Structure formats: structure tokens, C-alpha cells
N, C-alpha and C positions, 0 to 999 in steps of 0.2 A: 503493498499500500502506502502509495509515492502522499507530501502533503504540497499544500497548497504553497509555492515559493515565496518570499521576501524578497519582494522585486525591487525593493529599498536598497538591496545591498546593489547590485546591476549595474557597474558604469558602461551606460549603451553603446558610445560612443568613441572611447577612450579618450575624452577630452574634458573631466569632471564634473559636472553637477550636472544631469538631462536639463534642468530648467536657462541654462545660458543657450541652447539652440535656438537657430529661430528660422525663419522659413516652410518647408516642407519638411523637414526633419524636426521643426519644435513644433511643429502641426499635427507630424505622427507621436512625438513623445509624450504630448499632452493628452490626447485621447488614447495613448499604450500607458497612461498613468492611472488615467482616470477607469479603463475599463476591469482593471482589478484581475489580467490575461496573462496566460504565458508568453503569448504570441501575439502581437498585431499585424491582419493582410487589409493595408487601406489604395482604398480603390482611386485610382491616378487613370484617370481618360475607360482605354482598355485592357489594361491591367492592374492587376492586383499585387501591392507595391511590399517589399520588407526591407525593413535598415537595422542597421546597428548590427547587435550581438541578432536577434533577430532575424536578420539574415544569414547569418554565420548558423543559426543554429538550422533553418527549414535549408543551407543549402546542404549540411551534412546528415540531416535528417532525410531528407527528400529527393537527393544528388541532383541539385540546382546548383545552375550555373550561378557564380557571384560577383559583382562585379566592386571594382571603388572607385568611388567617387568624391568631387569637393565643392563643398557651401561656407562661404564667409570667411575661406580659408583655412577650414577644419574638414579632415578625412572622414567617411566613413560609408561600410561596406551596403550593397543591395542588392536585393535579392527580387524577380516575381512573375507571374505566371499571370495570363489571360483572365481576361477574367470571367469566358464559357468553360475556362480549365478548373478553374478553385477548386468544385467540388473533391474530388479526387485526392488534392493532394490537403485540404481540409480534413474530410475524415483519415488520411493517415497521420496526419499529425494527432489528431484527436483519440485513436485508437491506439495513440503510443502513450497515451497518459497526459498531453498537453490541454489547457483551455485557453482556447483560441479566441482573439476576438473581432470579428469583421467591421469594419467603417466602411462606410457604401459611399457614391457620392451623387448631392442630391441638387438639382437647379435651383436656384432661386430669384430674386428681381435682377440682382446684380454681377452674373455668376454663379457661381455654386458650394454646396457646402459638404463638407465632408462630418457625418457623425458614426457610436457605432450601435447598429440595428440590431445585435444579435453577438452572443458568445455562446460558441459550442464547446460541449465540455465530455469527456464523458458517459456521463449518463443523460447527455439530453443531444448527442447524435441521429440522429433521424436517421439517414441511411447506413445502419453500418454492415460492413463486411464480413460473411460469417450467419452460421445458423440460431447463434446462444442470444438467450434474452439478452434485451440491454438495459440490466436494471439501473436505476439509482434510488438508492437508499436513507430512509431519517431514519435516525436514532435517538430519543429521548429516557430517558430516567431519570423519575420522579419516585423517590424514597425508597421501595421494593420493589417499585411498576415499572418497568420496560416498555417503550412505546413504539412500534414500528409501522413503514410505508418501506413501500418496494412499489418504486410505478417504471413501467416499460414503454416510454414514449414513442417506439416506433411499433409499437401493436396496441397502446391504450390497456393496458390491463397496469388498473391500481390493487394493491393491495394493502390491508393496513390490521396492525393487530395489539393485545399488549398484554406481555407475558408479567402475574408477578409472584411472589414470592422471594424462598432465601436465596434463591434458584435462577433467577430471571437475567441473570447479566451472563449467569451461561446459556442458559436456554437462546438466548436474544445471540448470541455471538454462534451458537448453531444453527437460528435462520438463515442468519447472513448468510454461512457458508453454503447452505440450502441453496438459497433465491442467487447469490454468487454476482452481486453486482459488482459492474464498473465503476461507479461512483457513490462514494457513502458520506453524508452530511452530520456529524453528530453534534445532536442539541448543545446549549451553552453546560447544561450538567455532567453529561456526559464529556466533554472534550475537555476541562479540567482535572476527570480522576485518566492521570500519566498511565496506571496500570490498566486499564481499559484500552485507551488507545493504542496501547503495546498491542492490547491482546487481537485490539482489530486491524491490528498491522500483521498481525500473524496469523490469522487465519483467510486474510484477502490479499488479491494485488490487485484491489480497486482505488482507486484516488482518492485520499482523505481531501473532503476540504472541509474549511471551516465558515461556514457561512454567516450573514447578518445573526444576530443574539435574539435580534425583534424580530426575526419571522417563524421563531418558535413558542411567540408566548399566546395562551389560550386563547385570548382573543382576537386576533389576526388570524389565527388559523382558521378558526370556526366562523369566523367573515369571508376568508378567500374559497372555504370550500362551502358554504352557501352561494355565494359569487356560480360558484361550477354546478354543481351538482342541484338548487332552488333550499330556501328556507327547511330548518328541521331537516335534512336529509342525512346530519349524524345519527340523531334518532335516528332513522328509517331502517340505516345500514346497519344498529346495533354499534353505531361505536362510540362508547357511553365511558369512556375511561378518559381525561386529559390527555393523560401520555400520547395514550392514541389520536385522538386529536391529534394536537400539536405535531405528531411527526409528519402526519396525512400533511397536513396545511404547510407545514414547511416543505415540502415536497414539489406540491401544487407552489407553492409561489417562488421557489427557485426555479422550476420550467418559466415561469411566467417570466419572472426577470432576463435569463436569457434570451429573451428575445426568441427561445425556438419555437415556436408559433404551434404548437403539438398538443395546445391545452386542450384543440377543436375536438381531437380525437379521445379527448380520456372523461367518457361518459359514464363510466359507473363506477362505482367502489367501492368494493368487496372487501367485507373481513371472514376473518379467516383465525379458528381458534388453531392451534399451535398442537394442538394435544390429538383433532382431528385429523391425525399424521402421524407414523410412525417417525419415533427420534431416530434420529442419524446422528450421530455428532461428524465432526469432523474427521480422529480417527477414523472407524467402523466408513467412511465411505472410502478413504484412502486406503484402508486393511482390504476393504472387499471388492474395490477396484471395480465399481460404478459407472462410474463415467472417467477417467483418467487410468493406463495403468503406471503401475509403480517402477517398470524399468524400462524403458528406451525399445525391448522386442517383446513386450506383454502385448495384451491385449487386452480392453474393457472389455462388460458385461453389457455397457450400451455400443461397442463396438460391432461384438456377436452377433448382436437383437436387431441392428437396423439393416432392415430392407425396403424403409421409406422410399418416396417419390418427391419430397417435397422439402422445403427447407423449412417450414412449420412446421411440418409432420416429425424433421429430425430434434425440432425442437421440443415440442412435445411432449415425444419420446426420452426424450434426457426428463426433463421436468418430472415424468411421473416415478421413471429409479431414482431422482435425490427425492421423491416425498409420495413414499407409499401409501396410503389410505388406511383408516382404519374402517370405516364404510360399508360394513356388507353389499348394503342392496348395493352402492355402485360397484360395488369390484366384481359383484353377480353380475348384476347390467353388464359391465364389459366383457368378464369371458363368455357371456352369452352370444355376443356380437364379435368375437375371437373365435368360438366354434362354427356360429355358423358360415364365416367365412371359410374358414379352414373346411368346412364339409363343401363348400360349394366351387371347386375351383376355378371352372370360366368365368363365374361373376367376378370371382378375387382379381383372376387376371385382368377382366375387361375396368376391374374398378380404376387400379393400379396402372394400367395405360391409359387410362384418362387422368387419373389426377398427374400423372409423366410430364400432359403440357400446361399446366397450370401453375400459377406464381404463390405466393407469398402475399394473400389478401388482406393478412393482419396490418402488414405492413407499408405497403400500400393508400392502404384506406388512411393511417395516418400521417403517412405525406400526401394525400388528397387535401383528408380536413384540416393540415398546416398552413397549404398554400405551395407547398414544394417540390410536388409532382411534375412532371413535366409531360409532354405526347407519350414518348413510350411508356408512362409509368400509366396512361391512361389507357393505353391500348393496352397494357399485361393487365387493367381490372378487368377489361371487354373480355376478352379470351380467356379467362379465369371463367368467369360468370356465365360464360360460352357451355363450358364444360360441367355445370348444376344438371340441366336439364338432361344429358345424356347421363351423368351420375344418379339422377331419380330414376329415369327407364330400368336402368341394369338391377338397382337395388329392388326395384318395384317386378320386375322380368323374375326375380328369383324368389322362387315360394321359402325359401329356408331364411333367406337374409328381410323378407317383405316381414316374415312372423319373427324378427328379433328385434334386438335394442340398435340398429344399424340404421330402421327403416325410421324407427324414432329421434334418430342424429335430425333427419331434414323435416319429420313432422312440423316440428315448431320455426320454421326457416321462412319470413317473406319471398315466397318462392314471386309471386307476381311483379315484388318491389323490384327483384334484383332481374328480372326480365325487362322489365322498364329504364333500368340504367343499360342495361345491356342495348339495347335498341336506342336509345339517345345517345348512347357513344361511339353506332354501329351509323346510327344516321350521319353525326356530328364529325366523326374521324377520316381521315381518308387511309385506306391501307396500309401505307408507306409515309409516315409522315414523316417533317424534316425533325432535325432536336430544337432546331430555336423556332421559339411564337415565332417570330417577325417573317422567317425567311420565304410563305407564302407555300400554298399547297397540302396543308393542315389541316384543314375547315373543309370538309366542301359545301359548294357554292351553294348548291338546291339546300342547304339547313339554315342560309340567311338570305333572306331575300334581300338584303341592301348587297351583302358577299354576293349573291349572285346578281347583280346589277353591275357590281365593280366588275367579275369577271370577264362580265359578256365584253365589255367595253376594253380588256383587254386584250380579249380576243380578239377582238376587232381589230386592235391596232398591231397585233404580233401578228393579226394573217396579213397587214398589208404588211408586214415586213416579209414577210414567209413568201409573200410572190414581188414583191421589188426586184429580185434578180431576172425573174421571167421579163416583167415588166420594160426593166432595162435595156436586156439582150434585145427584146424584137423594139423597140422604140429606135438603138441607137445601131444595131446590126455589132455588137458586142458578142466574140464569142467567148471570150475567155472571162466572164462579167460573175463575179456570186458578191453575198452578204454576208458580213460578220459580223460577229462579236466579244471584244475582250476588256481584262479592268483598264489597260490602260488607253485606250484608244474609244471607248463605246462603239455605236454599232459606225459602218463602214463598208463602202465600196468598194471589193478591188477588182484589178483590173489586172490582166495581162504585159510585159515590160513590150511587146509586141502591137497591141493597141490601146498602150497609155497614152499615144499622141492624138487617138483620135477620139477623145470621150470630150461630151460639150461643153460649151464656157461655162454653167451654172456648178459641174462637178470643181469644186476644191480641193486638191493634195490636204493631206495631212500626214507622209507616210511613205519611204522610200524602200521596197529593199531588195533582196538579188534579182529573183525575176517578177518583181508587180510592183505595181503603186497601188496605194490606198487613198481614196475620196469621201469626202463629206457634198452630202447636199443641205442646203437648208431645208427643206420639205425634212430629212429622213434625221435631221438635230430635232427639231420638230417634235416628228414622233418620238425621238427616243426620250425626249425630256418627258411627253406623256407616257408613257409607258414606265418609266421609272415612277412618275409622280402614281399612279395606279397601280404599281406595282409596293409601292409604300408605302399607299392607301391601303391594298390589302393586309399587307403584314401583317399592319397597325388595325383592324377592324377583324382579321383572325384572332390575334393576340386577344384581345378585347373579346369575340369570343370565346375562345376556351380559355380564358378564365372565367366568367360567367360558368362556364358549362362546367370547370375543375369545381369551380362554388356548389354549385349544387349537385355534382356528384360528393361532395365535401360533406353536404349537410346529411348523406345518407352515410355516413362511417360507418353508425352501428349496425344496418345492414349488410354492410362489407365484410363489417369483424365476424358479423353473429354466421356468416356462410364461408370465412377465412376459419374460424373454430372448426366449423363443422367437416371440413376439406382436411385440414389437421387431424382430430380425432380420426377419422374413417382412412388418413394414411398410418394410423399409427399402430390404430385397429389390426391392418391390412399385414403389417410388419410382424407381428405378434404369430398372426395366423399364420403368416409365410413361412415364421419359424419354426411354429411348434409341426405344425407338415413335414416340412424338409426332416426333422432334425427326431420325430416319435414325439412330443410332447406330451401330458398328456393334460386335461385340464384336472387342477386339484378340489378337490372338499370344502368348503371352508363353513368353520364353526366357531364356534363364539365355548364352545368344550376348551379345557386347559390340557393340548394336547397337539404334539407335532410326530406325525407317523408316515413313512417314508417306506416303500417300499421298490428297490431298487433304480433311486435315486443317480444321478449322477454330476459332478460339476458343470455349469452350464458353459466354459468357457475353458475348461481343460481339455472337455471330453472331441470338441472343435479340430485337437490336435495329434491325440494319440490316442491309442486302441482302448479304451477305459472301463473299468471293473465298478459295476455298480454294486450298490450296499444300500441296507436298510437301517433305519432309525427309526428309535420308536421312545419320545420321552411322553409320560403325561402326570399326573399330578401326583401319583407313587413313584414314582420312573422321571424322577427330574434334575438331574446330576448324574452322566457319566463322567467318569473319570477315563481317557482316552491314550494308553500306551501302546507304545511297542517300537519298533527299529526307528530311527532315522532313516530320514527319506522314502518311508513305507507309504505315507498316502495320509499320515493323524491331519495337518494342515487342510489336505484337500475335501477331508471326508468332512470339520467340523465349519470350513467355510460354503459347502456347496449344501447342509443346513442350513445357513443362513440365507443364504442365495434362494435356497430356492420358498424359504418364510417372505423372502420381496418382493420374491416376484410375483407368489401368490396373492401380494397384497398390491399390486399394483395394478391385478387381472390377470396375469399373464396363464398360458400356460407353463406349465414346470418337466423339467426334465427327468422323469419316474415314469416308473408301471402303474404307483398306483400313489397319492401323496391326501392325506388327510392335516389340513394346516389350519391349531388354530390361530385368531387372528391375534397378534403381538403391538405391544403398544410404542416397543423400541427395540433395535438391535444394538447390543454395545459388545464390540471386540477390542480384542488387546492382543496383536499380533507384530511380533518381535519392535522392535525396535530401535534408532538413530540416535546415535548423539547430537546435541542440541548445543556443541560448547560455543556458538557465537552468541548463543541467549542462555546463557550460563549451566546449562544441565548437561547431564550424563546422560547413560545410554540407561543406568540404572531408575537413577530418578524421571525420563521419560517414562517409564515401566511403573513406575509405585505412582505417578500420575496418573497414569490411565487409569489402573487400576482401582486408586480413590477416585475417581465419577462413577466408574461403574458402579463400586459399592455403596457412592452416596445418592443415586439413578434411576441403578436396575429395580422396579418392583417384580410381583408376582406376573405379570401380562408381560416381562420382558427376556428376551433371547440374549444368554451373553455366550458367545465365546472367548474363551481365554487358551493362548496359544504358549503354552511357557508361564510359568511367576516364578520370581525370585530368581533365576538363575543369571543375574546382571552382579551379584553379591558372593558372598562367602556360599559355603555347603550349608551349614547350620541354617545361616541367616535366610537364606532363602527355603529351603525346606520349613522354614517356623513361617515365613511368610502364607508358604503357597495352602499350607494346614492350617492358618487359620483362615484365611480365604475359602476355603472351603468347609469348613465349619460355618460361617457367617454365608458363604451363597447358599449352602443346602440346609438352612434352616434350624443347622443345630444351638446356633447363638444368634444368629439374626431376628429382631423385634417386627419382624413382616413375614408374611411366607415368600417362600424363595423364585426366582424366575428358575426357566428353563436351562440347563448350563450344560456348557460342552468343553468339559478341560482338558486339554492332553498337556499330559506331562513327564518327563525321566526320571522325576523322582519315585522309586520305587516304593518308597515308605509310603505315601498318599497311599496304595490300593485298598491298605488295612482297611481305612476309613470306611469302605463297601461295609466289613464287616460291624461295623459300629453302630451309620448315619443308617436310619430304611432308605430314603428317601436319594443314595448315592449308590453306583453302579459303577463296575466295571466293565469296560469292554476295550479291547485291543487289536492293533492290525496285525494279523497273519503275516508268519516267515517260518519257511522250510530251509532247515542246513544238513543237507548230507555232504559227510567226506569233507567239511570245511569250505564248503560252496553253499553261499546264503543266496535265498529266491526270497524277494519279496511277493509276497501273495495278493497284495492290493484285497483280501479283503479282512472285515470289519468280521466280530467271532465277539462272544461273551467272555468275561474273566479279563484278568492281566498278562501282561508281555512279561516273560523274566527274563530280559534281556531290551536292552539299545541297539545294539551288532555296530557301534558307533568306528567300533574298529574297521570293518565291511569298508562303512559310508569310507573310510578314509583312503584304502586300498581302493575304492571305484574314483575316489579322488585325483588317485595319481600320487600320494604321499608316497616317498621314498618308500622302496623295500625294506631296508633297514629300521628306518624308523616303525614301521608297520610290525614286525616281525619284533625288535624290541617293548614295542606294545601289548604285545601277546604276551608276552612272556612278565612285563611288570603285571597283568590286569591277572595271569591262574595264579604270581605269587600273592598277589593283592587277597584274592577271593580264596587260599588257602593259610591265607598269615605267616607266609615262607618270610626268613628276612630275602630283600631284595639290595643289593650294592650300588650302590649311588659312582655311577660311574662322572670320573672327574675328581675323583673324592679324594684322590689317593695321599695319604701319610707318607710323610718327606722323610721319613725314618726308614718306617719299612715295606712300603710302594703298595701296603696294601688299603683296597676299596674299604670304607664306610656303610655298615648297613644300617636296614631301619625294617621295621616291620608295622604293618597298618592294624590296629587295637583295631576292630570293630566293635566292640564294645563301646569303647570310647568316643572314636571315630575321628582317632588322632593316631602319630607317628611315633613309636617308639627306638631309642636311637639305641643300636648294638656299636662292638668295641674294634671290632673286622670282619673281614671278609674269608678268614683260616678258619670258618665255623666254628669258632669258640663264641659261646654263651655271652661273654661280659655281664658288666653291671650295667643296668636299665634303669634304678633307682642308689643312691646309699644306704647305708648299711640303716643310721639314723630313720629316715622316712619309711624305710619299710618296716621296722620294726613296729613307729606307729602306725600305720595303716592295717601291723597285724592285730597291735592292738584293738582297734578300732571295729575289726570286723569279728573279733571275740566278745563285746560287748553284749551283754542281755541288754536291753532299752528298758524292755517288762520287768524287769527288775530291781531296774536301778532308780536311786530316788534321785529327784531332781539335783539336789544339793550336791548329792558324786558327782553326775555327769559335769556339773559345770564344772566342778573338783578337775577332771578327767581329762575337760578339752583346756581348762587351761594352763595342766602339765604338758597337755599333745604343742599347744601353738609354743610355749615356752624352751620349749627340745628342736623342734622345727626352726624355731630363730638361733637358737646359737648353731 
């Protein structure tokens, strides 16, 4: 996350304070300071110019040529782009995190003036690159309540909520990670909390912008929400906390102040309850690789599932994976749609083929409403709306789809309104309109009476020009005569050199070429002026007609957004159905019972690249905690993660990779899988591990699913076992204050497996391995009971550890198990040359030293200590009085001290 820069520290032109500059440079600097932006693009005629360090910045970022100019004896850098080409450069700067102000040139009575009309930021860019949502987030803290708002100006989606309680801040940060905003505005109470700001930076790559504190005032926030949605809007949508109102109002106010013009597309404010979705903290989303792989050559769940045809469908699929639902009715509706699409391959293919020719209607609606849509955007609206009748026909023509939730998605659409918009655009726009509004040929002449009359006059003048050459040839008996036009000479008559001396007197020579001569006549010049005037009038008239048309379409942004959402959802459901059919996935049974029962389940990503061994898994009220043991690399992590992913897929509404699946809805999935040092943040591997464990122990409920892949491995063995032991007791309800979650816990601490004999809800399972004649085969099959060992040395051998190290490891392991003395190589005595030896005491878990490697026993303890130990073992505590015991202990302490 990047902060807003302190522009006061920048020496823009290398010549002292900016206030000393004058002329164009001074005007630029004045506008630049007032805009509170990182970069200013100032219009100067047909170009947008950048000066000083701004020019150097855009030159480096955008590969623009930077020149050096002088003004008032001072030198400065300068770079520019044509007015019509600003958009891609602007987009590139903003997507790299810069806040860019745009100063346009406006005519006034005595010339022109320049003013900043808009400031484009990462959260207010209307036409971003890529499929991802473009959320602007605001965060307000009010006591133990945090208000959140997320506004995507590219689609008009606007969500707000309030989270209360001692863990409100942590849950709010999880929501920020889930929505992945590109820009965050912390409120005045939040921005002063350095710890919170630092956590915001850790959780997001978004730009952190310190917006005007007054924008977060409750009264101002309610006023702007009322202006946008009507009086009483906050109450009608259930926005009943000041924190949420302040967050939502500040988001709207920020968009309005930047001048992005996107508020016209924001027609609905939706409140949501985070608890309606499955809690997925940042750690869990990363560990399960939902949308991003953890390694460069890995694949995410999103990448595997993505068979969408549209950018809006991809955006929605990503959103569903990041925000699984707890609404069983909604999930079963999605399941029904996926089942119907999976069952009718021909209809599914027809739907996908039709969607393949559509565009992102939600974003087009936003650009149209904001007034930034060009001819190409309206053409795409027309083409996309034309797909609606075909999709409806396909759905209604398929008995399976017609009787499913797929048909329901089209039932509420205003199809008649969509038809009118499509027909209006078809009647107005030509099939291949120019990009420029004033180039002519944008609007069909028959669409507007004034335009039709103007085009008629233009056509008459053009026809006179078109037939001029034939008339002149015939009248003046000139064979090599033609009429042309270019930017330099305008319209001209061109005559070959052989006939140039025979032209009539009223021909006025204007240019001599190698093989011809160019002439003009008074009548031709007059016709040219007439045509140019008509073309200019036509361009202005068509531009006006287009703007009125765009405004008319923009007023129907709600309709376009609704159709766009329907297309996106249909695309996403088709993607899930396509994947289910290709990979033999099954429809899971959703239940409110506390159960996870999977038969022949597979990992949805791993099965794409290897021959997968399916496994069963059963968790219920009586069997809630599985201790998973087994060899390294045998598949313990895969087994546990596939359980989490199947659960999440079921709560997305998807089919799942299993022969049968019965899934009880969960309120959250929590994982602790491996850890990396975060030394820059002052956190070691073990500290990260413990913080992740702490989060789970504090937040997991009886309706949660917990996946622990090793706990306590980052510290000393006894400390690690102790922590893992206590965590197992806590999560299995042996010591917890609330019913336990469903837990999968993989461990190499075989000492923990005995807990299954003493805690009713804990069970042991292991990933089997087969060893014959020293060769080990990982069977990838999960069976009941605990594993007897981890086969770590075998894994070391597979990893290519040198043979001498592997063989030495086997020897040490055998001696450790048999409690035999181990010679410590490299510890030879300087006098005798013999190695020292140690013996591992399984009872104490420590090594006992030996004198030498010659087989002599050597004394492991001194005689006094040995005698004290013997006396201690011989004491009969039951028959000894407390006074006598205390006296004896004091005597032992004295002897040991001596």
C-alpha cells in the first residue's frame, strides 16, 4: 500500500521554490499544487503537457520522449501526448498507483483558461485494464465499531457494512483483503492509529489516501447519501450505524470531488452482513491458493475453474471464490443452475458461444452514465444487448434450463427496455463509426432530420466534385485530367505535363510536379469552402446528436447493469458446469447438520496434473478432530486442503471433486499451513506461526473448519509438542469454553496420537506407506489409526541428499531408537584420538554424555549426584512426615551445592 506523497518536498524544476516560476510553467505549478495530485496533465492546444519532475516521471514510466526547454532564463523538462491519446497514458499511470490531475483548456471571452476538471486515482479510474473489480474502500472506526464501504465506479457496485465487537478491526481487515481495493481512504479515527495503518499496508497493495477529515462527518455523509439515493435512503437499505454511514458518504464524496463523473452509474447502495459469508482471512486465502498461486509455476483454484467467456464472468467467479456464501437457499439455486447446464451440453455450448461475442455491460453502463463513453462503447452496448434475445431463446428452448434457476435469472429483466435501447442505438449509429465525434460518419443521416438535410447538401456538393473531372475533360478536351484532395493543397485539378499549356485561362496554377501540374479555379475553391463548412457543421451536429444519445442511454444505466449482471452470472454458472462435466464432479448435498462426509474426494487443482488417489473423510458431531500422521511427501497436506476446498466449493454453489459429498455449512475456514520469515516486519517463522494459531484459537467457532498443517515445529521439540498438545486439547473441547470446530491436524509429533485414546472426539488417521526390502512406496491412501513413523530419511534420499549423509542418518536413527551410544564424529580427544559418545535417554528426552568411543562405560554423573538420586528413589513419601521430607531435601541441596 502506498501513501499519498508530500508534494511540498519536491523541487519541481531544480530552481528553488515553485512559487518563483512564471508564464506557462508558473501556471502549471499553480494548478499542480492545488490539485493535490502526483502528476498533472495540462492541455495546451492539441496536446497535454507535463513539466519538470512530472515530465521526468512520465518519461520513465510511460517511455515518453522528454525534451529540455527554457523559460525566463530557467531550464525545465517537458513531455506531452496528443489530446486524443491521453486515455491510455492516464490509465497506465493510475494503474501504477499515481493520482493524476487533468487540467483542460476552456474558451473564454478574451482567449482561454485552464482549470483542473478531474483528478483520476486508482479507485476512480473508469476504464481499467483487466477483469478484476476496481474497488475504492473507506474505513471508519467508531469505538468498537468499524464502518466499511466498497465502491466500484467501473460497475456501479456499492457495498457498505458495520462490524462491531472486540475483533471488529481484524474482521474489517479481512473484508479489505476479500474485496482487494485499489485505493483505501481511512477515516480520521483510523488514520491516527499507526498499528492499523501498518496492518492495512500489509494486507493490501492499494494506495492509501488521506482524504479530507470533514468528508467523514456524519451530517455531511448523510447529506450526500440523500442526494444520491433520496431522503431516507440510509434507513431503507438498513444502514443504521453512524460508522457505516460515514464510510459510505465519504466514498461517494470522494468520487464526486475527483470529478470522475461516475456517480451517475451508482444507483444502488447495498448493505451486507459479513457473517452472511464464510470467513476467509488473508492467511487462509493465500494458503488455499484460491485466486493466486503461492509459487510462480503453481495454479490457483480460480485458474483451474475459469472457463468463462467474458471479463464480467471472470470477475464474478473470482468474487464468488473469495466470498463463499452461508445462504443455503441461494447456494442450492446456484447448484440447480449448474446441474441444468451440465445436463444439457448443446444448450450450454450455445450459451457460451453467444456470450463469447459480448462485452462487459456493467462497465459500459458506468462509462455511458459518466459521459466518458465513446462511439466504440455504445457500439459494444448495442452488440451486447443483441445477444439477449438469443440467450433467452436458448434457455427457453431447453426443457432443463427452462425449469431451472437459469431461467429465473432472465425473468426479472426488462427485456422490452433492452430491446428499445438496442434498436435506438442501431437506428442512430453507423456500423463502423469513427473514434472522433466530429469526423463525420458517426450517426446515420436518417436518424436526425437536420442531419439528413445537411448530409443531402453535402452529397450534392460532393457529387459536383466527383463529376468535375469528367466535365472538364469533355469541355476543354483534356485527356490527362483528374481531381484530387490533400491536406496541403485542398481540392485541386491535376493535368499532365503534355497538356498543361492547353488549360483555360481561369485555371490558376498552384503546384508543379515532375509529370503534372496542379490548378485551382474560383468555382472549385468556393465548392471546397462549402464542403468544408458542411463537414464542420456535420461534425458538430453529429457530436451533439451523439452526446444526446449517450445521455439517453446513460439514463438507463440500471437496465444495462442488470443485463450485465445476468450475463456475468450465466457465464460463471456455465464455467462451473463445464468444469464439472470435464472432471466428473458431483453435486454435493448441503445440510445444516454439523458434518463433512466425503467419498472418494480429490484435490481440485492437484488432480489436473497428476493421477490422483481419491480418499474418504468423515467429520461429524462425535468425530470432530482428525490427527493426521504419515510420511513426509505422502499427501497429508493435500488431503486436508482438499477437504477445505471441497467445503468452499460447495458454499460457492459449485459441484465438487468427489464421488459423494455431504457438506454441513460452515461459518469460516481457518488454516495454518507452513510459514515464512517476515524479518522486515520483525517476525520470525515461529512468531508468524504462533500469530496464525492465535487467530484460529480466538476466532474459530463450532461451525468452523480448521486445517492445521504442523504446529510447534519452529521451536524446541518439547516446547513444540507442548504447544501442539495444548492446542489439540483446546480445539477438541477438552479445555475449550465453547463447542469445538471441525479440525484436521497433520503432525509429525507422534506423541499426540495418544490423545485419541483419552479425548472422545479425537481420532487418528494416517497416510499409508509400504516398505519392502528398504524400498518405501507412498500409497496416498488415508486409513484409520496412527502412523508408526515419518520416513523422513527416505524423503531426504529422494531429494538428492548425498548418500553418505543418508547412510549416516540411518545409523544414527537406529542407535537413537535402541538407546545405543552414538559416537560424535569430529569430537576426537586430542590425547587419545577417540571420539566422544552420547546416548539419547527416551525417558528424559535428552542426551547423556559418555567418555569415549572404545566401548567403556564412563561416568555419566558424579558420585554425589548419583547417591542423591539413589536416596531420592528410596524415599517412601507416604510414610515420611512433611518435616522429615523438608529436612531431607535441604540436606540433598547442601550436598549438591558442595
